[in-house]
C-alpha positions as CSV (number, residue, x, y, z in Angstrom):
1,M,70.6,154.8,-96.8
2,R,69.7,158.1,-95.1
3,A,72.0,160.3,-93.2
4,L,72.0,163.8,-91.7
5,I,74.6,166.4,-92.6
6,A,75.2,170.0,-91.6
7,Q,75.1,172.9,-93.9
8,K,78.1,175.2,-94.3
9,K,77.5,178.9,-95.2
10,I,79.8,181.8,-96.0
11,G,79.0,185.5,-96.8
12,M,81.3,187.4,-99.1
13,N,81.7,190.5,-101.1
14,P,84.0,189.9,-104.2
15,R,86.3,192.7,-104.8
16,N,102.8,175.4,-119.3
17,S,99.6,176.4,-116.8
18,A,96.7,175.6,-114.0
19,R,94.0,173.9,-111.5
20,L,91.3,175.3,-108.8
21,A,87.9,176.3,-103.4
22,L,85.8,177.0,-99.0
23,A,86.6,177.9,-95.1
24,I,83.1,178.2,-93.7
25,A,80.9,178.7,-90.7
26,L,78.3,176.1,-89.8
27,S,74.5,176.7,-89.9
28,A,72.0,174.0,-88.8
29,A,69.5,172.4,-91.2
30,S,67.7,169.2,-91.3
31,I,68.9,167.4,-94.4
32,A,68.1,164.0,-95.9
33,V,70.8,162.5,-98.0
34,L,70.3,159.6,-100.4
35,A,73.4,159.3,-102.5
36,E,76.6,157.5,-103.7
37,P,79.3,158.7,-104.2
38,S,80.1,160.2,-100.9
39,L,78.0,163.3,-100.4
40,L,79.9,166.2,-98.7
41,P,78.2,168.9,-96.6
42,L,76.3,171.4,-98.6
43,Q,78.1,174.7,-99.1
44,A,76.0,177.9,-99.0
45,F,77.3,181.2,-100.2
46,D,75.9,184.7,-100.0
47,V,77.5,186.8,-102.8
48,T,77.1,190.3,-104.1
49,G,78.9,190.4,-107.5
50,T,78.4,188.7,-110.8
51,S,81.8,187.1,-110.6
52,G,84.3,186.1,-107.9
53,H,85.6,183.2,-106.1
54,V,85.3,181.5,-102.7
55,P,87.9,179.2,-100.9
56,I,86.8,175.8,-99.6
57,I,88.6,173.6,-97.2
58,I,87.7,169.9,-97.4
59,G,88.2,168.5,-94.0
60,A,90.3,165.6,-92.9
61,N,88.5,162.2,-93.3
62,E,85.8,163.7,-95.5
63,I,87.0,161.9,-98.6
64,N,88.5,158.4,-98.0
65,T,90.1,158.0,-101.4
66,A,92.9,159.8,-103.3
67,V,91.6,162.6,-105.6
68,T,93.4,164.4,-108.5
69,T,90.5,165.8,-110.6
70,F,87.9,168.4,-109.9
71,A,84.9,169.8,-111.9
72,A,81.6,171.5,-111.4
73,T,78.1,171.6,-112.9
74,D,76.8,174.8,-114.2
75,L,74.7,177.1,-112.0
76,E,71.1,176.1,-112.0
77,P,68.5,178.9,-111.3
78,A,66.3,177.8,-108.4
79,Q,62.6,177.3,-109.0
80,E,61.1,179.3,-106.1
81,A,57.5,179.8,-105.1
82,V,55.5,180.8,-102.0
83,F,52.3,178.8,-101.4
84,T,49.5,179.2,-98.8
85,L,48.5,175.7,-97.8
86,E,45.4,174.7,-95.7
87,S,45.5,172.1,-93.1
88,N,42.5,169.8,-93.8
89,G,41.6,166.2,-94.3
90,E,42.3,166.2,-98.0
91,D,44.7,163.7,-99.6
92,I,47.9,165.5,-100.5
93,Y,48.1,163.5,-103.7
94,A,44.6,164.2,-104.9
95,A,44.1,166.5,-107.8
96,G,43.0,170.0,-106.8
97,N,43.6,169.6,-103.1
98,H,44.4,172.7,-101.0
99,R,46.7,171.1,-98.6
100,S,49.7,170.7,-101.0
101,A,51.5,172.3,-103.9
102,F,54.4,171.0,-106.1
103,Q,57.0,171.9,-108.7
104,L,58.5,169.7,-111.5
105,L,62.1,169.4,-112.4
106,R,63.5,168.1,-115.7
107,A,67.0,167.8,-117.1
108,Q,67.7,170.0,-120.1
109,S,67.1,168.3,-123.4
110,P,70.1,167.4,-125.6
111,T,71.1,170.0,-128.1
112,P,69.5,169.3,-131.5
113,D,71.5,167.6,-134.3
114,G,73.3,170.1,-136.3
115,Y,73.7,172.5,-133.4
116,Y,77.2,173.9,-133.0
117,Y,77.6,172.2,-129.6
118,Q,76.5,168.6,-129.6
119,L,75.7,168.0,-125.9
120,Q,73.7,165.9,-123.6
121,F,72.8,167.0,-120.0
122,L,72.9,164.7,-117.1
123,P,71.6,165.6,-113.6
124,R,74.1,165.0,-110.8
125,V,72.2,166.3,-107.8
126,L,68.7,167.3,-106.8
127,I,68.3,170.0,-104.1
128,A,64.9,170.7,-102.7
129,E,64.3,173.1,-99.7
130,L,61.7,174.7,-97.6
131,L,63.2,178.1,-96.9
132,A,62.8,180.6,-94.0
133,G,59.2,181.7,-93.8
134,T,57.8,178.2,-94.0
135,G,55.4,177.2,-91.3
136,D,56.3,174.8,-88.6
137,G,55.4,171.2,-89.5
138,V,55.1,171.7,-93.3
139,A,56.4,168.5,-95.0
140,L,58.8,168.4,-97.9
141,T,58.5,165.4,-100.3
142,V,60.4,164.6,-103.4
143,G,59.5,161.9,-105.9
144,A,60.4,160.4,-109.3
145,D,57.5,160.7,-111.8
146,R,57.8,157.0,-112.8
147,N,54.4,156.8,-114.6
148,G,55.0,160.0,-116.5
149,D,51.8,161.8,-115.6
150,S,53.6,164.9,-114.1
151,L,51.7,164.4,-110.9
152,P,52.9,163.4,-107.4
153,Q,52.1,159.8,-106.3
154,A,52.6,158.2,-103.0
155,D,54.5,155.2,-104.5
156,E,57.0,157.6,-106.2
157,V,58.4,159.2,-103.1
158,V,62.2,159.1,-102.7
159,C,62.7,161.6,-99.9
160,A,60.4,163.1,-97.2
161,M,61.3,165.6,-94.5
162,T,59.3,167.9,-92.1
163,S,60.3,171.5,-91.4
164,S,60.6,173.2,-88.1
165,A,61.2,176.8,-87.1
166,A,64.8,175.8,-86.1
167,A,65.6,173.6,-89.1
168,P,63.8,174.1,-92.4
169,A,63.6,170.8,-94.4
170,R,66.0,170.0,-97.2
171,C,66.3,166.9,-99.5
172,I,69.5,166.2,-101.4
173,L,69.6,163.3,-103.9
174,G,72.7,162.1,-105.6
175,P,73.3,160.6,-109.0
176,D,72.4,157.1,-107.9
177,V,68.8,158.3,-107.4
178,I,68.4,161.0,-110.0
179,G,70.9,160.1,-112.7
180,D,68.4,159.3,-115.5
181,P,68.1,162.4,-117.7
182,A,64.7,161.2,-119.0
183,T,63.0,161.2,-115.6
184,T,60.9,164.1,-114.3
185,Y,61.0,164.8,-110.6
186,W,58.4,166.4,-108.4
187,V,59.0,168.5,-105.3
188,M,56.0,169.0,-103.0
189,A,55.2,171.0,-99.9
190,A,52.2,169.9,-97.8
191,A,50.5,171.3,-94.7
192,P,50.3,168.9,-91.7
193,P,47.0,167.0,-91.3
194,G,46.0,168.3,-87.9
195,N,44.8,171.8,-87.0
196,L,41.9,171.8,-89.4
197,G,41.3,175.1,-91.2
198,V,44.7,176.5,-90.2
199,H,46.8,178.0,-93.1
200,Y,50.5,177.5,-93.5
201,S,53.0,179.4,-95.6
202,A,55.5,177.3,-97.6
203,V,58.5,178.8,-99.3
204,L,59.6,176.1,-101.8
205,S,62.8,176.1,-103.7
206,S,64.4,173.4,-105.8
207,G,66.9,172.8,-108.6
208,L,68.5,170.0,-110.7
209,P,72.2,170.9,-111.4
210,Q,73.5,169.1,-114.5
211,V,76.7,168.3,-116.3
212,A,77.2,168.7,-120.0
213,L,78.9,166.0,-122.0
214,P,79.6,165.6,-125.7
215,K,77.2,163.3,-127.5
216,D,80.2,161.9,-129.4
217,P,81.9,159.4,-127.0
218,A,85.2,159.9,-128.9
219,R,85.4,163.4,-127.5
220,L,85.0,162.4,-123.8
221,P,88.8,161.7,-123.1
222,S,89.7,165.2,-124.2
223,I,87.1,167.4,-122.3
224,T,88.3,169.6,-119.5
225,S,85.0,170.9,-118.2
226,L,81.6,169.4,-117.3
227,S,79.9,172.8,-117.5
228,P,78.2,173.8,-120.7
229,P,80.1,176.0,-123.1
230,Y,80.8,179.4,-121.4
231,G,79.8,177.7,-118.2
232,S,79.6,179.8,-115.1
233,L,81.5,177.7,-112.5
234,L,85.1,176.5,-112.2
235,L,86.4,174.2,-109.5
236,T,90.2,173.8,-109.1
237,G,92.3,172.1,-106.5
238,P,95.6,170.4,-105.8
239,G,97.3,168.0,-108.2
240,R,97.4,165.1,-105.9
241,V,95.5,164.5,-102.6
242,P,96.0,161.4,-100.5
243,A,92.9,159.9,-98.8
244,D,91.6,161.3,-95.6
245,I,93.6,164.6,-95.5
246,A,92.4,168.2,-95.5
247,F,93.0,170.2,-98.7
248,P,91.9,173.5,-100.2
249,L,89.7,174.1,-103.3
250,R,88.8,177.2,-105.1
251,L,85.3,177.7,-106.6
252,T,85.0,180.5,-109.2
253,W,81.8,181.9,-110.6
254,N,81.6,184.2,-113.6
255,A,78.0,184.7,-114.6
256,G,75.4,187.4,-115.1
257,M,73.5,186.2,-112.0
258,P,70.4,188.2,-111.2
259,L,69.3,188.6,-107.6
260,R,68.2,185.1,-106.9
261,R,69.1,181.6,-105.6
262,F,71.2,179.2,-107.6
263,Y,72.2,175.5,-107.2
264,A,75.2,173.6,-108.3
265,A,77.4,170.6,-107.5
266,A,81.2,170.0,-107.3
267,L,82.6,166.6,-108.3
268,M,85.9,165.2,-107.1
269,G,87.8,162.0,-108.1
270,A,90.7,160.6,-110.1
271,G,91.3,160.1,-113.8
272,P,90.0,162.2,-116.7
273,V,87.4,164.8,-116.1
274,A,84.7,162.8,-118.0
275,S,85.2,159.9,-115.5
276,L,83.8,162.1,-112.7
277,V,80.3,161.8,-114.2
278,D,79.9,158.1,-113.2
279,N,82.9,157.5,-110.9
280,A,83.3,160.6,-108.7
281,S,84.7,159.9,-105.2
282,A,82.7,162.8,-103.7
283,L,80.0,165.2,-104.6
284,M,79.4,168.5,-102.9
285,P,76.1,170.3,-103.3
286,I,76.3,174.1,-103.5
287,V,73.8,177.0,-103.0
288,F,74.5,180.5,-104.3
289,E,72.4,183.4,-103.1
290,R,73.1,186.7,-104.8
291,T,72.0,189.8,-102.9
292,F,72.3,193.5,-104.0
293,V,75.1,195.8,-102.7
294,K,75.3,199.1,-104.7
295,D,78.2,199.0,-107.1
296,A,79.3,195.6,-106.0
297,N,79.6,194.8,-109.7
298,S,81.8,197.8,-110.3
299,H,85.1,195.9,-110.5
300,P,87.7,196.8,-113.2
301,V,86.7,195.4,-116.5
302,P,89.8,195.9,-118.8
303,V,89.0,195.2,-122.5
304,G,91.1,195.2,-125.6
305,P,89.6,196.1,-129.0
306,T,87.1,193.3,-129.3
307,G,86.8,193.4,-133.1
308,G,83.4,191.8,-133.2
309,G,83.3,190.0,-129.8
310,N,80.7,191.2,-127.3
311,L,81.2,191.6,-123.6
312,G,78.1,190.9,-121.5
313,F,77.1,192.8,-118.4
314,V,74.3,192.6,-115.8
315,L,73.3,195.7,-113.7
316,T,70.8,195.3,-110.8
317,A,68.3,198.0,-109.9
318,H,69.9,201.4,-110.1
319,E,73.4,200.0,-110.2
320,T,76.3,201.7,-112.0
321,Q,79.4,200.1,-113.5
322,Q,82.2,202.7,-113.4
323,R,85.3,200.7,-114.3
324,I,84.8,199.4,-117.8
325,F,87.8,200.7,-119.7
326,I,90.0,200.4,-122.7
327,D,93.6,201.6,-122.8
328,L,94.6,203.2,-126.2
329,P,98.4,203.0,-126.6
330,P,100.4,206.0,-127.7
331,S,100.7,206.1,-131.4
332,D,102.5,208.3,-134.0
333,T,99.4,207.8,-136.2
334,E,96.1,209.4,-135.2
335,Y,93.3,207.0,-134.3
336,P,90.4,207.7,-136.7
337,S,87.8,206.7,-134.2
338,L,86.8,204.7,-131.1
339,D,83.6,202.8,-131.9
340,I,81.3,201.6,-129.1
341,T,78.1,199.6,-129.6
342,T,75.8,198.7,-126.8
343,S,72.8,196.3,-127.1
344,A,70.1,195.4,-124.6
345,F,69.4,191.7,-124.1
346,A,65.7,192.5,-123.2
347,P,64.7,195.5,-125.2
348,G,61.8,197.6,-124.0
349,Q,62.2,196.5,-120.3
350,V,65.2,198.6,-119.2
351,A,66.6,202.1,-119.5
352,T,70.4,202.2,-119.3
353,Q,72.5,205.4,-119.7
354,F,76.1,205.4,-120.9
355,Y,78.8,207.9,-121.3
356,A,82.5,207.6,-122.5
357,V,85.2,209.7,-121.0
358,R,89.0,209.8,-121.2
359,T,91.7,210.2,-118.6
360,D,95.5,209.8,-118.5
361,F,97.2,206.4,-118.1
362,P,97.3,205.7,-114.3
363,P,100.8,205.9,-112.7
364,P,102.1,203.0,-110.6
365,S,99.9,202.7,-107.5
366,A,99.7,200.6,-104.4
367,D,96.0,200.0,-105.3
368,P,95.6,197.1,-107.7
369,L,92.0,198.1,-108.7
370,A,91.5,200.7,-111.4
371,A,90.1,204.0,-110.2
372,V,86.5,204.8,-110.9
373,A,85.8,206.8,-114.1
374,P,85.7,210.6,-114.0
375,G,82.2,212.1,-114.0
376,P,80.2,212.9,-117.1
377,E,81.2,216.6,-117.2
378,N,83.9,216.0,-119.8
379,A,82.3,213.0,-121.5
380,A,83.2,212.6,-125.2
381,A,79.8,210.9,-125.8
382,A,76.6,210.1,-123.9
383,W,73.7,207.8,-125.0
384,S,71.0,205.5,-123.8
385,V,69.5,202.1,-124.4
386,T,65.9,202.4,-123.5
387,N,62.3,201.6,-124.5
388,G,62.1,201.3,-128.2
389,V,65.9,201.6,-128.7
390,N,67.5,198.2,-128.1
391,A,70.9,199.0,-129.6
392,F,73.0,202.2,-130.0
393,S,76.4,202.8,-131.6
394,V,78.6,205.8,-131.1
395,S,81.9,206.8,-132.8
396,I,84.3,209.1,-131.0
397,P,86.4,210.8,-133.7
398,H,90.2,211.0,-133.3
399,P,90.5,209.7,-129.7
400,A,93.7,210.6,-127.9
401,S,95.7,207.8,-126.3
402,G,95.0,207.1,-122.7
403,R,92.4,205.3,-120.6
404,W,88.9,205.5,-122.0
405,Y,86.0,204.6,-119.6
406,V,82.5,203.6,-120.6
407,V,80.2,204.1,-117.6
408,A,76.8,202.3,-117.6
409,S,74.0,203.2,-115.2
410,N,70.7,201.3,-114.8
411,Q,68.0,203.9,-114.4
412,T,65.2,201.4,-113.4
413,A,64.2,199.1,-110.6
414,N,64.6,196.1,-113.0
415,T,67.7,194.1,-113.8
416,A,69.4,195.5,-117.0
417,Q,71.4,193.1,-119.2
418,F,73.4,194.4,-122.1
419,S,76.4,193.7,-124.3
420,M,79.2,196.0,-125.4
421,N,81.6,196.0,-128.2
422,I,84.6,198.5,-128.1
423,M,86.9,198.7,-131.1
424,D,89.5,201.2,-132.4
425,S,89.4,201.6,-136.1
426,I,93.0,201.2,-137.0
427,N,93.7,197.7,-135.8
428,G,97.5,198.1,-136.0
429,V,97.8,199.1,-139.6
430,G,100.3,201.9,-140.3
431,R,100.8,202.6,-136.6
432,S,103.9,202.9,-134.4
433,T,103.4,202.1,-130.8
434,P,105.9,201.6,-127.9
435,T,107.6,198.3,-127.6
436,I,107.8,195.9,-124.6
437,E,111.0,193.9,-124.7
438,P,111.6,190.6,-122.8
439,G,112.7,190.9,-119.2
440,M,111.4,191.2,-115.6
441,Y,108.7,193.7,-114.9
442,F,107.1,195.0,-111.7
443,N,105.0,197.8,-110.1
444,P,107.3,199.8,-107.9
445,Q,104.4,200.7,-105.6
446,R,103.5,197.0,-105.1
447,S,107.0,195.6,-105.0
448,G,107.1,191.8,-104.2
449,H,105.2,190.5,-107.2
450,G,105.8,190.8,-110.9
451,I,106.0,189.1,-114.3
452,S,108.7,187.7,-116.6
453,I,108.3,188.1,-120.4
454,S,110.3,185.8,-122.7
455,Q,110.0,184.7,-126.3
456,A,110.9,181.8,-128.6
457,A,109.7,180.3,-131.9
458,G,107.2,183.1,-132.5
459,Q,105.6,182.7,-129.1
460,Q,105.5,185.0,-126.0
461,L,105.5,183.4,-122.5
462,V,104.5,185.3,-119.4
463,L,105.0,183.9,-115.8
464,W,103.2,185.9,-113.1
465,Y,104.7,185.5,-109.6
466,S,102.0,186.3,-107.1
467,Y,100.4,185.2,-103.8
468,L,97.1,183.8,-102.5
469,E,94.8,185.4,-99.9
470,D,96.8,183.7,-97.1
471,G,100.0,185.2,-98.4
472,A,101.4,181.9,-99.8
473,P,103.3,182.2,-103.0
474,T,101.7,180.9,-106.3
475,W,102.4,181.4,-110.0
476,Y,100.3,181.6,-113.2
477,I,101.4,181.2,-116.8
478,A,100.2,182.7,-120.1
479,Q,101.3,182.1,-123.7
480,A,100.3,183.4,-127.1
481,G,101.8,184.5,-130.3
482,A,104.6,187.1,-129.9
483,P,103.2,190.5,-130.6
484,P,104.3,191.9,-134.0
485,A,105.9,195.3,-134.0
486,N,103.5,198.2,-133.4
487,S,100.7,195.9,-132.7
488,G,99.8,197.7,-129.4
489,W,97.9,195.3,-127.2
490,W,99.0,191.7,-126.3
491,S,96.5,189.4,-124.6
492,A,96.6,185.7,-123.6
493,Q,94.7,183.2,-121.6
494,L,95.9,182.8,-118.0
495,Y,96.4,179.3,-116.4
496,R,97.0,177.9,-113.0
497,V,99.1,174.7,-113.0
498,S,99.0,171.7,-110.6
499,W,101.3,168.7,-110.4
500,D,100.7,165.0,-110.2
501,G,104.0,163.9,-111.8
502,T,103.5,166.3,-114.7
503,G,102.1,169.8,-114.9
504,K,98.3,170.1,-115.4
505,P,97.0,173.5,-116.6
506,V,93.5,174.9,-116.1
507,R,92.4,178.2,-117.6
508,V,91.5,180.6,-114.8
509,G,91.5,184.0,-116.5
510,S,93.3,186.3,-119.0
511,I,95.8,189.1,-119.1
512,L,96.1,192.2,-121.3
513,L,99.3,194.2,-121.8
514,T,98.9,197.7,-123.2
515,P,102.1,199.7,-123.8
516,T,102.1,203.2,-122.4
517,A,105.8,204.0,-123.1
518,T,108.8,202.0,-124.1
519,N,109.0,199.1,-121.6
520,R,106.1,200.4,-119.6
521,F,102.6,199.0,-119.8
522,T,99.3,198.5,-118.0
523,F,99.1,195.0,-116.8
524,A,95.3,194.2,-116.7
525,W,94.2,190.8,-115.5
526,Q,91.1,188.7,-115.0
527,L,91.7,185.9,-112.5
528,D,89.2,183.7,-110.5
529,G,86.3,186.0,-111.3
530,E,88.1,189.2,-110.2
531,Q,89.8,191.9,-112.2
532,G,92.6,194.4,-111.7
533,S,95.0,196.7,-113.5
534,E,98.5,197.9,-112.5
535,A,101.2,200.1,-114.2
536,F,104.3,198.0,-114.7
537,E,107.8,199.0,-115.7
538,L,111.0,197.3,-116.6
539,L,113.1,195.9,-113.7
540,A,115.8,194.4,-115.8
541,A,116.1,193.5,-119.5
542,A,116.9,190.0,-120.8
543,D,119.6,190.8,-123.4
544,A,122.7,191.3,-121.2
545,C,125.9,189.4,-122.0
546,V,127.7,187.0,-119.7
547,S,130.9,185.1,-120.2
548,L,130.3,181.4,-121.0
549,G,133.4,179.6,-121.8
550,N,135.3,181.7,-124.3
551,A,132.3,183.4,-125.7
552,A,129.7,185.9,-124.6
553,A,126.1,184.9,-124.5
554,A,122.7,185.9,-123.1
555,L,121.2,183.2,-120.9
556,S,118.1,185.0,-119.7
557,G,114.8,183.2,-120.3
558,N,112.9,180.2,-119.2
559,W,114.8,176.9,-118.5
560,F,113.2,173.5,-117.8
561,A,113.8,169.8,-117.3
562,P,112.5,168.1,-120.4
563,A,112.2,164.7,-118.6
564,E,109.6,166.2,-116.2
565,G,107.6,169.1,-117.8
566,G,105.8,171.5,-115.6
567,Y,108.6,173.1,-113.4
568,G,111.7,175.1,-114.1
569,V,113.7,178.3,-113.6
570,D,113.2,181.9,-114.9
571,V,116.7,183.1,-115.4
572,L,117.9,186.7,-115.5
573,S,121.7,186.7,-116.1
574,R,123.9,189.7,-116.0
575,A,127.7,190.0,-115.7
576,N,127.4,191.3,-112.2
577,Q,124.5,189.2,-111.0
578,Q,122.5,186.1,-111.6
579,F,118.8,186.4,-110.6
580,D,116.6,183.2,-110.7
581,I,113.0,182.4,-109.9
582,V,112.1,178.8,-109.5
583,Y,108.6,177.6,-110.2
584,I,107.7,174.3,-108.4
585,Y,105.0,172.6,-106.4
586,D,104.2,171.7,-102.8
587,A,103.2,168.3,-101.2
588,L,99.7,168.6,-102.7
589,G,100.9,169.6,-106.1
590,L,99.9,173.3,-105.7
591,A,102.0,175.8,-107.6
592,R,104.7,177.6,-105.5
593,W,107.8,179.7,-106.3
594,G,111.0,180.9,-104.7
595,I,113.6,183.5,-105.6
596,G,117.3,184.0,-105.2
597,S,120.4,185.7,-106.6
598,R,124.2,185.7,-106.4
599,S,127.0,188.0,-107.6
600,P,128.8,187.9,-109.9
601,F,127.5,185.5,-112.5
602,A,129.2,182.1,-112.8
603,A,128.5,179.3,-115.3
604,N,128.4,176.8,-112.5
605,S,126.9,178.3,-109.4
606,A,124.8,177.7,-106.3
607,L,122.1,180.1,-105.3
608,D,120.3,180.3,-101.9
609,I,116.6,180.4,-102.7
610,L,114.0,182.2,-100.5
611,Q,110.3,181.4,-100.0
612,S,108.3,184.6,-99.9
613,A,105.0,185.5,-98.3
614,G,103.1,188.5,-99.6
615,F,99.8,189.9,-100.9
616,C,97.2,188.6,-103.2
617,P,96.3,190.4,-106.5
618,T,93.4,192.3,-104.9
619,C,94.9,192.6,-101.4
620,S,96.4,195.7,-100.0
621,W,100.1,195.9,-100.4
622,K,102.3,194.8,-97.4
623,P,106.0,194.2,-97.2
624,V,107.1,190.7,-98.3
625,T,108.7,188.4,-95.8
626,T,111.1,185.6,-96.7
627,Q,112.4,182.3,-95.3
628,P,115.1,180.1,-96.6
629,L,113.8,177.5,-99.1
630,G,116.9,175.7,-100.1
631,T,119.6,175.6,-102.8
632,L,119.5,175.8,-106.6
633,M,122.5,174.5,-108.6
634,M,122.8,175.8,-112.2
635,D,125.5,174.5,-114.5
636,Y,125.4,175.9,-118.0
637,S,127.1,173.7,-120.7
638,S,126.1,176.1,-123.4
639,A,123.6,178.9,-124.1
640,S,120.9,176.2,-124.6
641,N,121.5,173.3,-122.2
642,G,123.1,172.3,-118.9
643,M,122.2,170.7,-115.5
644,L,120.0,171.9,-112.7
645,A,119.6,170.6,-109.2
646,M,116.9,171.8,-106.7
647,N,117.0,170.9,-103.0
648,F,114.0,172.6,-101.3
649,A,112.0,172.1,-98.2
650,L,108.9,174.3,-98.0
651,N,108.3,176.2,-94.8
652,A,105.1,176.1,-92.8
653,P,102.2,176.6,-93.4
654,L,103.3,175.1,-96.7
655,S,104.7,171.6,-96.7
656,G,106.6,169.3,-99.0
657,N,110.1,168.9,-100.5
658,W,111.3,169.4,-104.1
659,N,114.5,167.5,-104.7
660,V,115.5,167.0,-108.3
661,S,118.7,166.8,-110.4
662,Q,118.0,166.9,-114.1
663,P,119.4,167.9,-117.5
664,M,118.0,171.3,-118.4
665,L,117.1,172.9,-121.7
666,R,116.4,176.5,-122.6
667,L,112.7,177.0,-123.5
668,T,112.7,180.7,-124.3
669,G,115.1,183.6,-124.8
670,S,117.8,184.3,-127.3
671,S,121.5,183.7,-126.9
672,A,122.2,186.9,-128.8
673,C,123.1,189.7,-126.5
674,S,123.9,193.4,-126.3
675,Q,127.4,194.4,-125.2
């Protein structure tokens, strides 16, 4: 069955655990759709950076079944070509005719046996377009090469459209038409038969976005992504969406995209991620067009000592990246060297200049984005990767602690791709660095968001309480081994969590804590394709004593309901105050939080909890506003267990209630306390 759908387009400039979307303006196009599952309107995005995210709103009645699972294909580079076609009496399927031109699309071959990743690639959507610049009346035709001759045939046609100046043609074919990975598809542009001798321009673009699945069926239930390893797209959404209601999604890209067009597809449904391949409820075709804006790529790129891992970068023509940095913690032992290696991906084709320069640790600031690097006047080292020199290593002797920038500048009109490895040469041996103790931390110049740090069983847990672009509260979680003494950096993967009766984590970034003084650190983060860095300091430590029965104990840490993992309470208890942050979910299963306190501490107490509205991680600071959320009851039986009761009603624009009464257990924190 054929139907017509409208294109949606947006332009943007990107500046324990988790799951991840588009509000868009309409743009007309003539589109033929041949697909099941339900094919949603195509989303088109104009972006300027190599990473970032876009919000999507799925409208009411667009999906008529409940959905709980979201995934995306990888980005597929568009095959693009401009043809000059002649209107004549030739058969458009005849070899050597001047009236038509075509492209071939094939799925990627499975990875060879013995390759590290054993994958097969399945096409989920075919997108073919005649873009702006195409002559009026040029026809777009798509076919399946059933006879295997790699040539268009009239009896192979599966979609045909005709362009006009107002609505260039587009064919979108779903998995019921193009699901066979062994089939080749052809995409053809043809001049109209009349107007003999008239020439027509055809701007033809097409792509075949695919999902990557393990060859071994036993691995299918455990996969969490349909993109290839190190895939470039991530789609996350709510934990539970009833049929026919509007809901938000978040689409994140993180790829070294050159200046060109890309295609992809988002899949939505229920059940395990692998089930979306054949049983998706809805499929959404996507177009990315990356255009150049000078220094659009120059977002903060915080790195720890990679120790052998390489970070990849793409610079467009004459672009400069001024915010790649590593923070070296203060140390009572001199750093022997800071070693930097840069390597070109395409040697002999680019000329990229680098320099390394130090500055002091930044103080707390209202700006979440790291400042640009100082100029090259005081550079500790400068070097180039250019024709005949595809890799270069520098060693800066005895670097002082502080923030070290590496500035990269593309000196050519070509795209420059390079990798970088930054490593200090001590790696924690024989060094004394400042400590970061468990507690609540914040940036006093961006008050209203912050993190909690707690530990247990050799692990460190961080909860980041923040906000989305619309000001709604949300939280993220990170966990890794607790840092040994004097280890300097601590890093962990960052997750967003959604709820469908239990917490469902999805990795959406990473965090890096670098101590700058006792209980002070730079909090560097990568989230949804964006990066930032702030100076954090201790708000309150977690080792204070309170009276519990006839004994003193510290109760600060993370508490949860073991019968329903995924929500809980971050507790900071002091003799003169109890300060609690609840992490819960709204009606769609999206992560939300509330905050409350009471004085003095009591083992059995009720706290009035507030719902906050604030600023997103890259947004300008603004004062936080609050509304009553409800009541939290905490009843401690001991330093490790008790009862909790939550009675919350989320305020508009959020919706939902969170009403529970459960036994609680202590997840992190020590009962030992300082007097």
